[in-house]
VOKOLSE-755806 format. One record per residue (C-alpha): residue in three letters; x, z negated, y negated. Coordinates in Angstrom, 2 decimals. Layout:
<nodes>
+------+---------+---------+---------+
: resn :      c1 :      c3 :      c2 :
+------+---------+---------+---------+
:  ALA :       X :       Z :       Y :
...
+------+---------+---------+---------+
</nodes>
This chain:
<nodes>
+------+---------+---------+---------+
: resn :      c1 :      c3 :      c2 :
+------+---------+---------+---------+
:  MET :   67.84 :  -96.28 : -102.25 :
:  GLY :   69.43 :  -95.66 :  -98.71 :
:  GLU :   71.53 :  -93.26 :  -96.78 :
:  ASN :   68.94 :  -90.21 :  -96.85 :
:  GLY :   65.98 :  -88.96 :  -99.56 :
:  THR :   64.94 :  -85.96 : -101.09 :
:  HIS :   67.08 :  -87.26 : -104.39 :
:  ALA :   71.19 :  -88.40 : -104.59 :
:  VAL :   70.73 :  -91.19 : -107.22 :
:  LEU :   73.52 :  -91.83 : -110.02 :
:  ARG :   74.20 :  -95.34 : -110.42 :
:  MET :   76.48 :  -97.49 : -112.71 :
:  ASN :   79.52 :  -96.93 : -110.31 :
:  SER :   78.94 :  -92.78 : -110.33 :
:  MET :   80.82 :  -93.09 : -114.13 :
:  THR :   84.52 :  -93.91 : -114.59 :
:  THR :   85.49 :  -95.95 : -117.59 :
:  SER :   87.28 :  -92.57 : -118.97 :
:  GLY :   84.02 :  -91.11 : -119.19 :
:  TRP :   83.93 :  -88.95 : -115.80 :
:  LEU :   80.91 :  -88.67 : -113.21 :
:  ASP :   82.22 :  -89.56 : -109.87 :
:  LEU :   79.82 :  -88.26 : -107.05 :
:  THR :   81.85 :  -89.14 : -104.06 :
:  ASP :   79.85 :  -92.40 : -103.02 :
:  LEU :   76.02 :  -91.71 : -103.54 :
:  LYS :   72.94 :  -93.40 : -102.46 :
:  TYR :   69.53 :  -91.43 : -101.91 :
:  ALA :   65.78 :  -91.94 : -102.50 :
:  SER :   62.75 :  -90.04 : -102.04 :
:  LEU :   61.06 :  -89.65 : -105.06 :
:  SER :   57.77 :  -88.97 : -105.98 :
:  LYS :   56.73 :  -85.78 : -108.20 :
:  LYS :   56.43 :  -87.97 : -111.12 :
:  ASP :   59.57 :  -89.74 : -110.83 :
:  ILE :   61.29 :  -86.37 : -110.11 :
:  GLU :   60.07 :  -85.13 : -113.24 :
:  SER :   60.87 :  -88.01 : -115.41 :
:  THR :   64.45 :  -88.20 : -114.11 :
:  GLU :   65.15 :  -84.53 : -114.60 :
:  LEU :   69.14 :  -83.74 : -115.46 :
:  ARG :   69.97 :  -80.57 : -117.26 :
:  ASP :   73.25 :  -79.38 : -118.49 :
:  GLY :   74.71 :  -81.15 : -121.38 :
:  ASP :   72.17 :  -84.51 : -120.63 :
:  LEU :   74.14 :  -87.68 : -121.73 :
:  LEU :   74.05 :  -90.34 : -119.28 :
:  PHE :   74.68 :  -93.64 : -121.00 :
:  ASN :   75.01 :  -97.17 : -118.86 :
:  ARG :   73.40 :  -99.46 : -120.62 :
:  THR :   73.69 : -102.42 : -118.60 :
:  ASN :   76.64 : -103.91 : -116.89 :
:  SER :   79.56 : -106.54 : -117.68 :
:  LYS :   80.62 : -107.01 : -120.92 :
:  GLU :   83.88 : -104.93 : -120.27 :
:  LEU :   81.92 : -102.05 : -118.43 :
:  VAL :   78.82 : -101.64 : -120.29 :
:  GLY :   78.40 :  -98.74 : -122.43 :
:  LYS :   79.93 :  -95.96 : -119.50 :
:  CYS :   78.79 :  -92.51 : -120.76 :
:  ALA :   79.51 :  -88.94 : -118.86 :
:  ILE :   77.96 :  -85.85 : -119.49 :
:  TRP :   75.98 :  -84.10 : -116.74 :
:  ARG :   77.11 :  -80.94 : -115.07 :
:  PRO :   74.61 :  -79.07 : -112.70 :
:  VAL :   76.10 :  -79.14 : -109.21 :
:  THR :   74.37 :  -78.50 : -105.65 :
:  GLY :   71.80 :  -80.30 : -104.81 :
:  ALA :   69.17 :  -82.56 : -106.51 :
:  TYR :   70.37 :  -85.56 : -108.33 :
:  SER :   68.10 :  -88.14 : -110.34 :
:  PHE :   69.41 :  -91.52 : -112.00 :
:  ALA :   68.65 :  -95.36 : -111.61 :
:  SER :   67.21 :  -97.86 : -114.03 :
:  TYR :   70.47 :  -99.11 : -115.58 :
:  LEU :   71.18 :  -95.67 : -116.64 :
:  VAL :   69.89 :  -93.83 : -119.64 :
:  ARG :   69.42 :  -89.94 : -120.20 :
:  PHE :   69.75 :  -88.58 : -123.60 :
:  ARG :   69.15 :  -84.83 : -124.91 :
:  LEU :   70.37 :  -84.28 : -128.42 :
:  LYS :   69.25 :  -82.56 : -131.59 :
:  PRO :   70.85 :  -79.44 : -131.92 :
:  GLU :   73.23 :  -80.46 : -134.61 :
:  MET :   74.86 :  -82.75 : -132.65 :
:  LEU :   76.74 :  -81.62 : -129.19 :
:  PRO :   76.99 :  -83.90 : -126.33 :
:  GLU :   80.50 :  -83.26 : -125.72 :
:  PHE :   81.20 :  -84.57 : -129.58 :
:  LEU :   78.99 :  -87.45 : -129.06 :
:  TRP :   80.97 :  -88.20 : -125.69 :
:  ALA :   83.90 :  -88.28 : -126.82 :
:  THR :   83.38 :  -90.42 : -129.87 :
:  LEU :   81.41 :  -92.90 : -127.76 :
:  ASN :   84.30 :  -92.86 : -124.90 :
:  SER :   86.93 :  -93.30 : -128.36 :
:  SER :   88.26 :  -96.88 : -129.61 :
:  TYR :   85.61 :  -96.54 : -132.51 :
:  GLY :   82.84 :  -96.37 : -129.99 :
:  LYS :   83.65 :  -99.01 : -127.99 :
:  TYR :   84.41 : -101.78 : -130.66 :
:  ARG :   80.51 : -100.35 : -132.01 :
:  LEU :   79.15 : -100.37 : -128.75 :
:  LEU :   80.83 : -104.00 : -127.74 :
:  ASN :   79.50 : -105.38 : -130.88 :
:  SER :   76.08 : -103.82 : -130.12 :
:  ALA :   75.38 : -105.38 : -126.85 :
:  LYS :   73.66 : -108.55 : -125.57 :
:  GLN :   75.14 : -110.85 : -123.50 :
:  ALA :   73.02 : -112.55 : -121.03 :
:  VAL :   74.72 : -114.22 : -118.11 :
:  SER :   77.25 : -112.49 : -116.74 :
:  MET :   75.88 : -109.07 : -117.76 :
:  ALA :   75.54 : -106.98 : -121.14 :
:  ASN :   73.10 : -104.92 : -122.54 :
:  VAL :   72.64 : -102.04 : -124.92 :
:  SER :   69.55 : -100.76 : -125.69 :
:  PRO :   68.90 :  -97.23 : -126.42 :
:  THR :   67.38 :  -98.81 : -129.83 :
:  GLY :   70.91 : -100.59 : -130.44 :
:  LEU :   72.54 :  -97.49 : -129.61 :
:  GLY :   70.46 :  -95.39 : -132.06 :
:  ARG :   71.44 :  -97.71 : -134.82 :
:  ILE :   75.41 :  -96.54 : -134.48 :
:  THR :   76.45 :  -94.51 : -137.33 :
:  LEU :   78.74 :  -91.92 : -136.59 :
:  PRO :   80.62 :  -89.11 : -138.62 :
:  LEU :   78.59 :  -85.73 : -137.90 :
:  PRO :   81.53 :  -82.82 : -138.41 :
:  PRO :   80.26 :  -79.34 : -139.25 :
:  LEU :   78.38 :  -77.37 : -136.08 :
:  PRO :   81.49 :  -74.75 : -135.77 :
:  LEU :   83.75 :  -77.70 : -135.19 :
:  GLN :   81.88 :  -79.53 : -132.85 :
:  GLU :   81.53 :  -75.80 : -131.40 :
:  LYS :   85.36 :  -75.66 : -131.30 :
:  PHE :   85.98 :  -79.03 : -129.84 :
:  ALA :   82.96 :  -78.70 : -126.95 :
:  LYS :   84.95 :  -75.58 : -125.68 :
:  PHE :   88.15 :  -77.73 : -125.26 :
:  VAL :   86.27 :  -80.08 : -123.69 :
:  ARG :   84.77 :  -77.67 : -121.08 :
:  ALA :   88.67 :  -76.18 : -120.60 :
:  VAL :   89.60 :  -79.84 : -119.74 :
:  GLU :   86.51 :  -79.90 : -117.36 :
:  GLU :   87.26 :  -76.58 : -115.34 :
:  LEU :   91.28 :  -77.80 : -115.05 :
:  ARG :   90.04 :  -81.57 : -113.83 :
:  SER :   87.79 :  -80.11 : -111.34 :
:  GLN :   90.34 :  -77.57 : -110.25 :
:  MET :   92.72 :  -80.56 : -109.59 :
:  ILE :   90.31 :  -82.56 : -107.88 :
:  GLY :   89.59 :  -79.41 : -105.61 :
:  LYS :   92.98 :  -79.43 : -104.38 :
:  LEU :   93.38 :  -82.89 : -103.56 :
:  ASP :   92.46 :  -82.83 :  -99.91 :
:  VAL :   94.87 :  -79.43 :  -99.53 :
:  PHE :   97.95 :  -81.96 : -101.34 :
:  ALA :   96.53 :  -84.54 :  -98.49 :
:  ASP :   97.10 :  -82.46 :  -95.57 :
:  LEU :  100.13 :  -80.85 :  -96.95 :
:  GLN :  101.43 :  -84.60 :  -97.46 :
:  SER :  100.72 :  -85.46 :  -94.04 :
:  ASN :  102.45 :  -82.08 :  -92.37 :
:  VAL :  105.85 :  -82.91 :  -94.70 :
:  GLY :  105.54 :  -86.58 :  -93.35 :
:  GLN :  105.26 :  -85.41 :  -89.82 :
:  GLN :  108.16 :  -82.90 :  -90.06 :
:  ALA :  110.30 :  -85.52 :  -91.54 :
:  LEU :  109.50 :  -87.97 :  -88.71 :
:  ILE :  110.60 :  -84.97 :  -86.16 :
:  GLY :  113.57 :  -84.29 :  -87.83 :
:  ASP :  112.05 :  -80.53 :  -89.07 :
:  LEU :  112.82 :  -81.02 :  -92.70 :
:  THR :  116.72 :  -81.83 :  -92.26 :
:  ILE :  117.50 :  -79.88 :  -89.17 :
:  GLN :  119.36 :  -76.95 :  -91.13 :
:  TRP :  121.19 :  -79.40 :  -93.07 :
:  ARG :  122.08 :  -81.37 :  -90.15 :
:  LYS :  123.43 :  -78.58 :  -88.64 :
:  ASP :  125.50 :  -77.55 :  -91.58 :
:  HIS :  126.86 :  -80.72 :  -92.33 :
:  ALA :  127.94 :  -81.92 :  -88.54 :
:  SER :  131.13 :  -82.68 :  -89.08 :
:  GLU :  130.50 :  -84.91 :  -92.29 :
:  ILE :  127.48 :  -86.81 :  -90.36 :
:  VAL :  129.90 :  -87.20 :  -87.44 :
:  GLU :  132.65 :  -88.84 :  -89.63 :
:  ALA :  130.32 :  -90.78 :  -91.41 :
:  SER :  128.86 :  -92.23 :  -88.04 :
:  ARG :  132.28 :  -93.31 :  -87.30 :
:  THR :  133.10 :  -94.81 :  -90.77 :
:  ARG :  129.90 :  -96.81 :  -89.71 :
:  ASP :  130.86 :  -98.02 :  -86.71 :
:  ALA :  133.91 :  -98.94 :  -87.72 :
:  LEU :  132.72 : -101.38 :  -90.51 :
:  LEU :  130.25 : -102.86 :  -88.28 :
:  ARG :  133.13 : -103.43 :  -85.59 :
:  GLU :  134.87 : -105.36 :  -88.43 :
:  ARG :  132.16 : -107.51 :  -89.05 :
:  GLY :  131.71 : -108.68 :  -85.78 :
:  THR :  129.13 : -105.88 :  -83.83 :
:  LYS :  129.27 : -104.68 :  -81.06 :
:  ILE :  129.13 : -101.17 :  -80.84 :
:  THR :  128.46 :  -99.66 :  -77.19 :
:  LEU :  125.84 :  -97.18 :  -76.17 :
:  SER :  123.57 :  -97.92 :  -73.32 :
:  ALA :  123.85 :  -95.47 :  -70.28 :
:  ASN :  120.33 :  -96.30 :  -69.25 :
:  VAL :  119.15 :  -94.97 :  -72.56 :
:  VAL :  121.11 :  -91.82 :  -72.23 :
:  VAL :  120.04 :  -91.13 :  -68.77 :
:  THR :  116.45 :  -92.07 :  -69.73 :
:  ALA :  116.43 :  -89.42 :  -72.80 :
:  THR :  117.96 :  -86.75 :  -70.46 :
:  LYS :  115.08 :  -87.09 :  -67.82 :
:  GLN :  112.53 :  -87.01 :  -70.52 :
:  ALA :  114.42 :  -84.07 :  -72.53 :
:  ASP :  114.12 :  -81.72 :  -68.99 :
:  LEU :  110.41 :  -82.19 :  -69.15 :
:  THR :  109.80 :  -80.81 :  -73.13 :
:  THR :  110.64 :  -77.56 :  -74.73 :
:  ARG :  113.94 :  -77.01 :  -76.44 :
:  SER :  112.90 :  -77.98 :  -80.20 :
:  THR :  111.07 :  -81.45 :  -78.76 :
:  ARG :  114.95 :  -82.25 :  -76.49 :
:  SER :  116.49 :  -81.81 :  -79.99 :
:  ALA :  113.79 :  -84.11 :  -81.99 :
:  ARG :  114.02 :  -86.39 :  -79.34 :
:  HIS :  117.80 :  -86.77 :  -79.04 :
:  TRP :  118.03 :  -86.82 :  -83.11 :
:  LEU :  115.61 :  -89.87 :  -83.29 :
:  LEU :  117.67 :  -91.70 :  -80.19 :
:  SER :  121.05 :  -91.07 :  -82.44 :
:  GLU :  119.40 :  -92.36 :  -85.16 :
:  LEU :  118.30 :  -96.04 :  -83.59 :
:  SER :  120.37 :  -99.07 :  -84.10 :
:  GLU :  122.49 : -100.37 :  -81.36 :
:  PHE :  119.87 : -103.10 :  -81.25 :
:  GLN :  116.77 : -100.78 :  -81.46 :
:  ARG :  118.86 :  -99.12 :  -78.07 :
:  GLN :  118.85 : -102.25 :  -76.21 :
:  VAL :  115.48 : -103.26 :  -76.79 :
:  LEU :  114.17 :  -99.66 :  -75.57 :
:  ALA :  116.34 :  -99.56 :  -72.47 :
:  ALA :  115.59 : -103.65 :  -71.47 :
:  PHE :  111.87 : -102.53 :  -72.27 :
:  THR :  111.93 :  -99.49 :  -70.18 :
:  GLU :  113.29 : -101.65 :  -67.13 :
:  TYR :  111.00 : -104.44 :  -67.83 :
:  CYS :  108.18 : -102.53 :  -67.51 :
:  GLN :  109.27 : -100.21 :  -64.42 :
:  GLN :  109.88 : -103.61 :  -62.57 :
:  SER :  106.49 : -104.96 :  -63.10 :
:  GLY :  104.54 : -101.94 :  -63.15 :
:  GLN :  102.40 : -103.40 :  -66.28 :
:  PRO :  102.59 : -102.61 :  -70.02 :
:  LEU :  104.01 : -105.39 :  -72.12 :
:  LEU :  101.28 : -107.26 :  -73.69 :
:  VAL :  102.97 : -108.44 :  -76.77 :
:  GLU :   99.73 : -110.23 :  -78.17 :
:  ASP :   99.82 : -112.44 :  -75.49 :
:  PRO :  102.42 : -115.61 :  -76.20 :
:  ASP :  103.00 : -116.35 :  -72.46 :
:  VAL :  103.38 : -112.88 :  -71.56 :
:  PHE :  105.67 : -111.86 :  -74.58 :
:  ALA :  107.62 : -115.02 :  -73.92 :
:  ARG :  108.36 : -114.37 :  -70.39 :
:  PHE :  109.95 : -110.84 :  -71.33 :
:  CYS :  112.05 : -112.50 :  -74.13 :
:  ASP :  113.33 : -115.27 :  -71.56 :
:  ASP :  113.86 : -112.50 :  -68.73 :
:  GLU :  117.52 : -112.22 :  -67.37 :
:  ALA :  117.96 : -108.69 :  -67.87 :
:  VAL :  116.92 : -108.88 :  -71.36 :
:  ASN :  119.18 : -111.53 :  -72.36 :
:  VAL :  122.09 : -109.80 :  -70.91 :
:  ARG :  121.09 : -106.58 :  -73.07 :
:  LEU :  120.61 : -108.86 :  -76.14 :
:  GLN :  123.17 : -111.46 :  -76.30 :
:  ALA :  125.41 : -110.03 :  -78.27 :
:  PHE :  122.41 : -110.26 :  -81.11 :
:  GLY :  122.42 : -113.93 :  -81.02 :
:  GLN :  119.49 : -116.08 :  -79.81 :
:  SER :  115.79 : -116.53 :  -81.03 :
:  HIS :  115.29 : -113.08 :  -81.89 :
:  GLY :  111.67 : -112.67 :  -80.79 :
:  ASN :  110.30 : -111.05 :  -83.76 :
:  ARG :  112.76 : -108.97 :  -83.81 :
:  ILE :  112.34 : -107.74 :  -80.58 :
:  ARG :  108.57 : -107.48 :  -81.48 :
:  ARG :  109.48 : -105.78 :  -84.84 :
:  SER :  111.80 : -103.30 :  -82.80 :
:  LEU :  109.15 : -102.33 :  -80.47 :
:  SER :  106.52 : -101.76 :  -83.10 :
:  GLN :  109.55 :  -99.13 :  -84.78 :
:  LEU :  109.98 :  -97.63 :  -81.55 :
:  ALA :  105.93 :  -96.87 :  -80.83 :
:  ALA :  105.77 :  -95.49 :  -84.72 :
:  LEU :  109.15 :  -92.89 :  -83.74 :
:  GLY :  107.08 :  -91.75 :  -80.79 :
:  LEU :  109.43 :  -93.07 :  -78.18 :
:  ILE :  107.31 :  -95.61 :  -76.51 :
:  ALA :  103.25 :  -95.62 :  -76.45 :
:  LYS :  101.39 :  -98.50 :  -78.30 :
:  ILE :   97.95 :  -99.19 :  -76.51 :
:  THR :   95.15 : -101.91 :  -76.61 :
:  LEU :   94.41 : -103.84 :  -73.83 :
:  PRO :   91.57 : -106.37 :  -72.79 :
:  LYS :   91.88 : -110.05 :  -72.13 :
:  GLN :   89.36 : -112.43 :  -71.14 :
:  ASP :   89.64 : -116.09 :  -71.92 :
:  LEU :   89.07 : -118.21 :  -68.80 :
:  GLU :   87.30 : -120.93 :  -70.50 :
:  SER :   85.10 : -119.25 :  -72.69 :
:  GLY :   84.66 : -116.16 :  -70.87 :
:  GLU :   85.29 : -114.00 :  -74.22 :
:  ARG :   87.16 : -110.76 :  -74.08 :
:  ASP :   89.63 : -110.04 :  -76.75 :
:  TYR :   91.62 : -106.93 :  -77.21 :
:  LEU :   95.27 : -107.45 :  -77.83 :
:  LYS :   98.27 : -104.87 :  -78.68 :
:  ALA :  100.47 : -103.72 :  -75.75 :
:  PHE :  103.48 : -101.26 :  -75.49 :
:  ARG :  104.35 :  -99.03 :  -72.33 :
:  PRO :  106.74 :  -96.48 :  -71.51 :
:  LEU :  105.89 :  -92.97 :  -72.27 :
:  ARG :  104.58 :  -91.03 :  -69.27 :
:  PRO :  105.64 :  -88.12 :  -68.27 :
:  GLU :  103.26 :  -85.57 :  -69.78 :
:  GLU :  103.71 :  -87.42 :  -73.34 :
:  PHE :  106.96 :  -86.52 :  -73.22 :
:  THR :  105.52 :  -83.11 :  -75.02 :
:  ARG :  103.86 :  -84.82 :  -77.75 :
:  MET :  106.43 :  -83.11 :  -80.48 :
:  ALA :  105.91 :  -79.85 :  -79.18 :
:  ASP :  102.01 :  -80.25 :  -79.22 :
:  VAL :  101.98 :  -81.63 :  -82.59 :
:  GLU :  104.18 :  -78.51 :  -83.38 :
:  THR :  101.67 :  -76.13 :  -81.65 :
:  LEU :   98.60 :  -77.57 :  -83.14 :
:  ARG :  100.14 :  -77.44 :  -86.50 :
:  LYS :  100.95 :  -73.72 :  -86.36 :
:  ALA :   97.84 :  -72.86 :  -84.97 :
:  LEU :   96.04 :  -74.60 :  -87.84 :
:  ALA :   98.23 :  -73.10 :  -90.10 :
:  LEU :   97.50 :  -69.13 :  -89.01 :
:  SER :   93.21 :  -70.40 :  -88.64 :
:  THR :   93.78 :  -71.17 :  -92.44 :
:  ASP :   95.67 :  -67.83 :  -93.12 :
:  GLU :   93.10 :  -65.71 :  -91.27 :
:  GLU :   90.13 :  -67.46 :  -93.38 :
:  LEU :   91.88 :  -66.78 :  -97.06 :
:  LYS :   92.32 :  -63.04 :  -95.21 :
+------+---------+---------+---------+
</nodes>
């Protein structure tokens, strides 16, 4: 088996412990005409996992036709039942507590693997309800299968929706109307917060440099981007504001990104006099806190996280280290670009649905 072939091959991990087929991780093989005929799969065939670990042996699932050519590996057995027993009934029985108990007693242990032979499976006795009752149950099982298929088919849509919601939450779109409606309450809450922080000895001062920098950046963006960026800046802690201002000044003076994964470079930044002046109100030895704040600022889109190569002078080996740099002018429109792309994708999806 490999990544290509005439047939997708169902394996042990193609069946879940609860009795469903999982076709997301497939291997392929090119089969001969004889193998194709001997491993043909039809609607209602019951696939049984005859060899596995003791906890997993005996898994079974019903085959339903899907697009593509499929076969099955040697650790699986295909059963076609006589007319008086429907596959849905046998599938449910083998997956029940009773079925698991009988299978476990029928399994032969060999080192780390257990085996249930087709002969051993055939010796398991089962109650056999009248065919009309089995047909009623089979109809119910197929309805469950349909609902499950619909739910799985919507997982990708849900993932996209979750991504969009997270994106809107990050740039403040989800709460923009709420913030407008409760502006006075937010201001009052901020004052209360600052008063409590002052009582505990925290110095509350806004960095003029950060405000000026934010204003310059805002002039290069759309109105919605300005609002989102100012909102992000207002939500930063005082320590994050000072780190942002110190980082911006340091990179502008050095003309280089800050290579945080290089101990010497990062230590020089932490020991820089201008940086210490800005952070002196927060105590000493806050290197890890600075590194964490830089990562948070990058996640918020206020600075850029990049990777830079560094060559070891002794060994000659090249490594790639994490670094941060201030945003470039063209990157200040990042939030607006994301919003434009999201609207374009939504419009494209609507047109396809029409």
